[in-house]
C-alpha positions as CSV (number, residue, x, y, z in Angstrom):
1,M,-0.2,0.2,0.1
2,R,2.8,2.1,0.2
3,P,3.3,3.1,-3.4
4,L,-0.2,5.0,-3.1
5,P,1.5,8.6,-2.6
6,L,3.7,8.2,-5.8
7,L,0.6,7.1,-7.8
8,L,-1.2,10.5,-7.0
9,P,1.3,13.0,-8.9
10,L,1.6,10.5,-11.7
11,L,-1.9,10.4,-12.6
12,A,-2.4,14.2,-11.9
13,L,0.4,14.8,-14.8
14,T,-0.9,12.1,-17.2
15,A,-4.0,14.1,-17.1
16,C,-2.4,17.4,-17.6
17,A,-0.8,16.3,-20.8
18,S,-3.7,14.8,-22.1
19,G,-5.7,18.4,-21.4
20,G,-7.6,17.5,-18.6
21,G,-6.3,20.8,-17.1
22,P,-8.4,23.6,-16.8
23,A,-11.3,24.0,-18.9
24,S,-11.6,25.8,-22.0
25,A,-14.6,27.9,-23.7
26,P,-16.6,25.0,-25.2
27,A,-16.7,24.5,-28.8
28,P,-20.0,26.1,-30.5
29,E,-22.8,23.4,-31.9
30,V,-23.3,24.5,-35.7
31,A,-26.9,23.3,-36.2
32,A,-28.3,23.3,-39.5
33,A,-29.2,26.9,-40.9
34,T,-32.7,27.9,-40.6
35,P,-33.1,31.1,-42.8
36,P,-35.1,34.0,-41.2
37,P,-38.8,33.8,-41.9
38,V,-40.1,36.5,-44.9
39,R,-41.7,39.3,-42.8
40,V,-42.8,41.8,-45.3
41,P,-46.6,41.7,-45.0
42,E,-48.3,41.0,-48.2
43,D,-50.6,43.7,-49.7
44,R,-54.1,42.8,-47.6
45,P,-56.9,43.6,-49.5
46,Y,-59.5,46.0,-48.5
47,A,-62.9,47.7,-49.7
48,L,-64.9,50.8,-48.8
49,S,-68.8,51.2,-49.4
50,V,-71.3,54.0,-48.5
51,T,-74.7,53.6,-48.5
52,T,-76.9,56.9,-47.7
53,R,-80.1,57.0,-46.3
54,G,-82.6,60.4,-46.0
55,D,-85.3,61.5,-44.1
56,V,-87.4,64.4,-44.2
57,S,-89.8,66.6,-42.0
58,V,-92.2,69.2,-43.1
59,E,-94.7,71.5,-41.1
60,V,-96.7,74.0,-42.4
61,T,-99.4,76.9,-40.7
62,A,-101.6,79.0,-42.6
63,G,-104.7,80.8,-40.5
64,T,-106.6,77.5,-39.4
65,A,-104.8,75.2,-41.9
66,R,-102.2,72.7,-40.5
67,G,-100.3,70.2,-42.3
68,R,-97.1,68.0,-41.4
69,R,-95.5,65.2,-43.0
70,D,-92.4,63.1,-42.7
71,T,-90.9,60.1,-44.2
72,T,-87.8,58.4,-44.6
73,G,-86.1,56.6,-48.1
74,A,-84.7,53.4,-48.6
75,F,-80.7,53.4,-48.7
76,G,-79.6,54.9,-51.5
77,A,-82.7,56.6,-52.7
78,P,-83.4,59.9,-52.9
79,V,-85.8,61.5,-51.0
80,D,-88.5,64.9,-52.2
81,L,-91.3,65.8,-49.8
82,Q,-93.4,68.7,-50.2
83,Q,-96.0,70.4,-47.8
84,A,-98.6,73.2,-48.7
85,G,-101.6,75.2,-46.5
86,A,-103.8,77.9,-47.4
87,G,-105.6,80.3,-44.7
88,D,-109.8,80.3,-45.2
89,E,-109.4,84.2,-44.5
90,R,-112.0,84.8,-48.0
91,G,-115.1,82.8,-46.5
92,K,-114.2,84.6,-43.1
93,A,-114.3,88.1,-44.5
94,C,-116.8,90.6,-44.3
95,G,-116.4,92.6,-47.3
96,R,-113.5,92.5,-49.2
97,E,-110.6,93.3,-47.2
98,W,-108.6,90.0,-46.6
99,R,-105.4,88.4,-47.7
100,Q,-104.6,84.8,-47.8
101,S,-102.2,83.3,-45.5
102,E,-99.6,80.9,-47.2
103,A,-97.1,78.6,-46.6
104,R,-94.5,76.1,-48.3
105,A,-92.1,73.9,-47.0
106,S,-90.3,71.2,-48.9
107,G,-86.4,69.2,-48.4
108,G,-84.7,66.7,-50.1
109,V,-82.0,64.1,-49.4
110,A,-80.4,63.1,-52.8
111,P,-77.3,60.5,-52.5
112,R,-75.0,59.5,-55.5
113,R,-71.8,58.3,-56.1
114,G,-69.4,61.6,-56.9
115,E,-66.6,61.7,-59.6
116,G,-63.3,60.4,-58.6
117,P,-61.6,57.0,-56.7
118,G,-63.3,56.4,-53.2
119,V,-66.0,59.8,-53.7
120,S,-69.2,59.5,-52.1
121,E,-71.9,62.1,-52.2
122,V,-74.9,63.3,-51.2
123,T,-77.1,67.1,-51.4
124,V,-79.5,68.2,-49.1
125,S,-81.9,70.7,-49.6
126,V,-84.6,72.5,-47.4
127,A,-86.7,75.5,-48.1
128,A,-89.6,77.6,-46.6
129,S,-91.9,80.4,-47.3
130,A,-94.8,82.0,-45.2
131,R,-96.8,84.8,-46.0
132,R,-99.4,86.3,-42.8
133,G,-103.0,86.8,-44.1
134,F,-105.4,88.6,-42.5
135,Y,-109.5,90.1,-42.7
136,R,-112.3,92.3,-41.5
137,E,-115.0,90.6,-39.1
138,K,-118.5,92.5,-38.8
139,G,-118.8,95.2,-36.3
140,V,-121.8,96.4,-34.8
141,L,-122.9,98.2,-38.4
142,T,-119.4,97.5,-40.6
143,C,-116.4,95.2,-41.2
144,T,-114.1,97.1,-38.8
145,Q,-112.3,94.4,-37.1
146,R,-109.0,93.2,-38.3
147,V,-108.1,89.9,-37.4
148,E,-104.6,88.6,-38.2
149,S,-103.8,85.0,-39.3
150,P,-100.7,83.2,-38.6
151,A,-98.5,81.6,-41.3
152,S,-95.5,79.7,-40.8
153,A,-93.3,77.0,-42.7
154,N,-90.5,74.6,-41.3
155,A,-88.0,72.2,-43.1
156,R,-85.5,69.6,-42.1
157,A,-83.7,67.1,-44.2
158,R,-81.3,64.4,-42.6
159,F,-78.9,62.4,-43.9
160,R,-77.3,58.9,-42.5
161,M,-74.0,57.9,-44.6
162,A,-73.3,54.0,-43.7
163,V,-69.6,53.7,-44.5
164,A,-68.9,49.9,-44.5
165,F,-64.8,49.6,-43.8
166,T,-63.6,46.1,-44.9
167,A,-60.2,44.9,-44.4
168,E,-58.1,42.8,-42.5
169,E,-56.8,43.3,-38.7
170,G,-54.4,46.5,-38.8
171,V,-55.8,48.0,-41.9
172,R,-56.7,52.1,-41.1
173,D,-58.3,54.5,-43.5
174,R,-58.7,58.8,-43.5
175,L,-61.7,60.0,-44.9
176,M,-61.9,63.6,-46.0
177,V,-64.9,65.0,-45.0
178,Q,-66.1,68.0,-47.5
179,V,-69.5,70.8,-47.6
180,S,-70.2,72.8,-50.3
181,G,-72.9,75.5,-50.3
182,Q,-73.0,75.9,-46.5
183,P,-70.5,76.2,-43.8
184,Y,-69.6,73.6,-42.2
185,S,-70.6,74.0,-38.6
186,R,-74.4,74.4,-40.2
187,L,-74.5,70.7,-40.6
188,G,-73.6,69.5,-37.3
189,L,-72.0,66.4,-38.3
190,T,-71.1,63.7,-36.8
191,L,-68.9,59.8,-37.3
192,S,-69.7,57.6,-35.2
193,D,-68.6,53.5,-34.9
194,S,-71.0,50.8,-34.4
195,A,-70.6,50.9,-30.8
196,G,-72.0,54.4,-31.0
197,Q,-69.1,55.9,-29.9
198,A,-68.4,59.5,-31.8
199,L,-65.2,60.1,-33.9
200,A,-63.1,63.1,-33.5
201,L,-63.5,65.0,-36.8
202,A,-60.2,67.5,-37.0
203,P,-60.1,70.5,-38.9
204,A,-58.6,70.0,-42.6
205,P,-57.0,72.4,-45.5
206,G,-59.8,74.8,-47.1
207,G,-62.9,74.8,-44.1
208,D,-63.4,70.8,-44.4
209,A,-62.9,68.2,-41.5
210,M,-60.9,64.9,-41.8
211,V,-61.4,61.5,-39.5
212,E,-59.4,58.8,-39.4
213,L,-60.8,55.0,-39.4
214,P,-58.7,53.1,-36.8
215,R,-60.5,49.5,-37.6
216,A,-62.6,47.8,-40.2
217,G,-66.0,47.7,-39.2
218,T,-69.5,49.9,-39.9
219,Y,-69.5,53.9,-39.4
220,V,-72.2,56.5,-39.3
221,L,-71.8,60.3,-40.7
222,S,-74.8,62.0,-40.4
223,G,-75.7,65.8,-40.7
224,S,-78.8,68.1,-41.5
225,L,-80.3,71.0,-42.3
226,S,-83.1,73.0,-41.5
227,V,-84.9,76.2,-42.3
228,A,-88.1,78.1,-40.9
229,A,-90.1,80.9,-42.1
230,Q,-92.3,82.7,-39.6
231,P,-93.2,86.6,-40.8
232,E,-93.4,89.2,-38.0
233,R,-95.3,91.7,-40.9
234,P,-97.5,91.5,-43.8
235,A,-94.4,90.7,-46.3
236,P,-93.9,87.3,-47.0
237,V,-90.8,85.7,-45.6
238,E,-88.9,82.7,-47.6
239,G,-85.3,80.9,-47.3
240,S,-83.8,78.1,-48.8
241,R,-80.5,76.1,-48.0
242,R,-78.7,73.8,-49.9
243,A,-75.5,71.7,-49.1
244,T,-73.0,69.2,-50.6
245,V,-71.2,66.5,-48.7
246,R,-68.6,64.7,-50.0
247,L,-66.9,61.9,-48.1
248,L,-63.2,60.8,-49.5
249,S,-61.0,58.2,-48.8
250,L,-57.0,59.0,-48.6
251,R,-56.5,54.9,-49.6
252,D,-58.5,54.8,-52.5
253,A,-56.9,58.6,-53.3
254,L,-53.5,57.2,-53.0
255,T,-54.6,53.7,-54.8
256,A,-55.5,55.6,-57.9
257,A,-52.5,57.8,-57.9
258,F,-49.7,54.8,-57.3
259,G,-52.0,51.9,-59.3
260,S,-52.0,49.7,-55.7
261,P,-53.0,50.2,-52.7
262,P,-51.0,51.4,-49.9
263,T,-49.8,49.3,-46.8
264,A,-51.9,48.6,-43.9
265,E,-50.0,51.9,-42.0
266,L,-50.4,54.2,-45.1
267,L,-47.3,54.2,-46.7
268,V,-47.1,54.3,-50.4
269,P,-45.3,50.5,-51.2
270,F,-41.8,50.2,-53.5
271,D,-39.3,47.4,-54.3
272,V,-35.9,48.3,-54.4
273,P,-33.6,45.5,-56.2
274,L,-30.3,45.5,-54.6
275,D,-27.5,43.5,-56.1
276,A,-25.7,41.1,-53.8
277,R,-22.1,41.6,-55.2
278,E,-22.8,45.4,-54.1
279,L,-23.9,44.8,-50.8
280,S,-20.9,41.9,-50.6
281,L,-18.4,45.0,-51.0
282,G,-19.8,47.2,-48.8
283,F,-19.9,44.7,-45.3
284,T,-16.5,44.0,-46.6
285,R,-15.3,47.6,-46.3
286,A,-17.6,48.1,-43.3
287,V,-15.5,44.9,-41.9
288,L,-12.1,45.6,-43.4
289,G,-12.2,49.4,-43.1
290,D,-9.2,50.9,-45.5
291,A,-7.2,47.8,-45.2
292,Q,-6.7,44.4,-47.4
293,A,-7.5,42.1,-44.9
294,W,-8.4,42.0,-40.7
295,R,-6.8,40.3,-38.2
296,P,-9.9,39.2,-35.8
297,C,-7.8,37.7,-33.0
298,P,-4.1,39.9,-33.0
299,D,-3.3,38.3,-29.4
300,E,-3.9,36.3,-26.8
301,S,-6.2,39.0,-24.9
302,V,-8.8,38.7,-27.4
303,C,-9.4,34.9,-28.4
304,G,-8.0,33.4,-25.6
305,G,-4.6,32.2,-27.4
306,R,-6.5,30.6,-30.8
307,G,-7.2,31.9,-33.6
308,E,-3.9,34.1,-34.0
309,D,-3.2,32.9,-37.6
310,I,-6.7,33.8,-39.3
311,L,-7.1,36.7,-41.6
312,V,-10.3,37.9,-42.6
313,T,-10.2,38.9,-46.4
314,G,-13.6,39.8,-46.7
315,V,-17.8,39.3,-46.5
316,R,-20.0,37.8,-48.8
317,A,-23.9,38.6,-48.7
318,T,-26.1,36.2,-50.7
319,P,-30.2,35.8,-50.0
320,A,-31.8,33.6,-47.7
321,G,-35.3,33.4,-47.1
322,G,-36.4,37.1,-45.7
323,G,-32.7,38.1,-44.5
324,V,-29.5,37.5,-45.5
325,R,-26.5,34.8,-45.0
326,L,-23.1,36.8,-44.6
327,T,-19.9,34.7,-45.0
328,Y,-16.5,35.4,-44.3
329,G,-13.7,34.6,-46.2
330,M,-10.5,33.8,-44.4
331,Q,-7.0,32.4,-44.9
332,G,-5.5,30.3,-41.8
333,R,-2.7,27.9,-41.1
334,R,-0.7,27.2,-44.3
335,G,-2.7,29.2,-46.6
336,R,-6.0,27.3,-45.9
337,V,-9.1,29.2,-47.1
338,D,-11.7,28.6,-44.4
339,T,-15.4,30.3,-43.9
340,V,-17.6,31.2,-41.0
341,A,-21.6,31.9,-42.0
342,F,-23.9,34.0,-40.3
343,L,-27.7,34.4,-40.7
344,A,-29.6,37.6,-40.1
345,E,-32.3,39.9,-40.4
346,F,-32.0,43.3,-42.0
347,E,-33.3,46.1,-40.1
348,G,-33.3,49.9,-42.1
349,E,-31.4,53.2,-40.6
350,R,-32.5,56.0,-43.0
351,D,-30.6,54.9,-46.4
352,S,-28.6,52.0,-44.9
353,L,-29.1,48.0,-43.7
354,R,-27.7,47.0,-40.9
355,P,-27.7,43.0,-40.1
356,V,-29.8,42.1,-37.0
357,S,-30.5,38.5,-34.8
358,L,-27.2,37.5,-36.1
359,A,-26.8,33.6,-35.7
360,L,-24.0,31.0,-36.6
361,A,-25.0,28.9,-39.4
362,G,-21.7,27.2,-40.5
363,S,-17.8,27.5,-40.5
364,S,-15.0,25.1,-41.6
365,L,-13.0,26.2,-38.6
366,D,-12.0,23.7,-36.2
367,R,-14.6,24.2,-33.1
368,R,-12.0,25.5,-30.9
369,D,-10.8,28.1,-33.2
370,L,-14.8,28.7,-33.8
371,A,-15.6,29.1,-30.4
372,A,-12.7,31.9,-29.7
373,V,-13.1,34.0,-33.0
374,S,-16.9,33.3,-33.9
375,P,-17.9,36.2,-31.3
376,V,-15.6,39.0,-32.4
377,L,-16.6,38.2,-36.3
378,R,-20.4,38.2,-34.4
379,E,-19.7,41.9,-33.1
380,R,-17.6,42.9,-36.0
381,L,-21.5,42.4,-38.2
382,A,-23.5,43.8,-36.0
383,G,-21.5,47.1,-36.1
384,A,-21.9,46.8,-40.1
385,R,-23.9,49.3,-42.0
386,V,-23.8,49.2,-45.9
387,G,-25.0,52.2,-47.7
388,V,-28.4,51.4,-50.2
389,G,-28.9,55.5,-51.0
390,P,-28.8,54.9,-55.0
391,S,-30.6,52.4,-55.4
392,L,-33.0,53.4,-53.0
393,N,-33.4,56.4,-54.9
394,A,-33.7,55.3,-57.8
395,A,-36.6,52.9,-57.4
396,A,-38.2,55.8,-55.3
397,A,-37.7,58.6,-58.2
398,P,-40.9,57.6,-60.2
399,L,-43.7,57.8,-56.8
400,V,-41.9,61.1,-55.6
401,G,-42.7,62.7,-58.9
402,R,-46.3,61.9,-58.3
403,F,-46.7,63.5,-54.9
404,P,-48.7,65.7,-53.9
405,V,-51.9,63.6,-53.9
406,A,-55.2,65.5,-54.2
407,W,-57.8,64.0,-51.6
408,G,-60.6,66.3,-51.6
409,G,-59.7,70.1,-50.8
410,A,-56.5,69.0,-49.9
411,C,-53.4,67.9,-50.9
412,V,-50.7,65.4,-49.1
413,P,-47.6,65.3,-49.4
414,R,-44.7,62.8,-48.7
415,A,-42.4,62.6,-45.7
416,E,-38.8,62.8,-45.9
417,G,-36.6,59.3,-46.0
418,A,-38.3,55.9,-46.8
419,Q,-39.5,53.4,-44.4
420,F,-37.5,49.9,-44.8
421,R,-40.3,47.1,-44.6
422,G,-38.4,43.7,-45.4
423,L,-37.3,41.3,-48.0
424,R,-38.9,39.5,-50.4
425,P,-38.6,36.0,-51.2
426,P,-35.2,35.8,-53.3
427,A,-35.9,34.9,-56.9
428,N,-32.3,35.0,-57.4
429,P,-29.5,34.1,-55.7
430,E,-27.2,37.5,-56.4
431,L,-30.1,39.6,-56.2
432,F,-31.7,41.3,-52.7
433,L,-35.7,42.5,-53.2
434,A,-36.0,45.3,-50.5
435,A,-39.8,46.3,-49.7
436,Y,-39.8,50.0,-48.5
437,G,-42.4,52.4,-48.3
438,L,-42.7,56.1,-48.5
439,P,-44.3,57.9,-45.4
440,L,-46.8,60.6,-45.8
441,E,-47.1,64.4,-44.4
442,P,-50.5,65.3,-42.7
443,A,-52.7,66.8,-45.5
444,V,-52.0,70.8,-46.5
445,P,-53.6,73.5,-48.7
446,C,-52.9,72.3,-52.4
447,P,-50.3,74.7,-53.8
448,P,-51.1,77.5,-56.5
449,G,-51.2,76.6,-59.7
450,S,-51.7,73.3,-59.1
451,G,-55.6,73.2,-60.1
452,R,-56.3,71.4,-57.3
453,R,-58.7,72.7,-54.5
């Protein structure tokens, strides 16, 4: 049993010689590459339809004659109603001094499809006229007692435009409410959703109003006009009012201007082809800088004593699902060419792209070298930015020239820049197809000389 103490140091020495000393960083397992999913929202169909229903009420008084009528039309059908009344002063008069009282009232609601994309309109009209009458009653001997006959007329016309906005979740629209013929405030316009909740009507250029439809559903725009004629003197009194309300969809206006519907967020969509070779050069410059090569592990302080002979010579970018595959080209031991690949998604920053969600996807390096160098390689890619300004501007130029877009009595300009939406599925291994969208500015008065009101 005495040789045992000598055996323990020998076993320990053998373990150190065989690599059983302090544990090194575990080599990463490179799983089968899974390309990022395609995240570009597909075009979502939508439909906006408007049907109008009107109701009219009229009331007249002329002497002892009184009349009141009201009616409600079917959706989409015009409504027209009239009422007239006349007093019986002639039959009550003593002698020839008398004047007949008269009253007339009318109202109408006429819906129709307006000219232009996404335009619905309704015309509301009311009119009233009245004239007081009188007659003389017989007194003790002669027709001396004068009796005044009252007269009045009232008319009211009300419309309800049922707006059915059919779309998938997340799709929204904006409506312009354009009023002509009367002050906007006179119609008492309100817009409510299917639950009866009122939506705020914001002022728009030209004295109109606009409102956002936050989601699909049914909305109701309602308003009315009224007029009254109540003479206090013998002279007749009459009055009439007429107004046209137009409802215009911004989504429809954009679809007509650009030939395709806007995105759910009301961006004007367009695609930008990006040459994979140009992106590869951009990433190579971002990684190498002005040098011809880059050594990710120049000394032991960076990679723990491994990978010091690895020299990165370039980066190749190729489409992968809804993302990008970034492959480092490297020279290693004895001139051997190695690669390390990462899968990533693109994120837009103004007129450049940067890779995010980087995941190791493949390598020809030794596992221990890979474990040491991969964090450095990932960090360098995470800080890379690749400019796509020339390609972006060239693709957007035809759309930019169509702004501002006429929307009712206003114009909608574009906002600066473009929003990156994602990559479409690759059809060519040497070509990326990036989806972008042009954002919009709030509606403004149309520029002079544009011919738009």
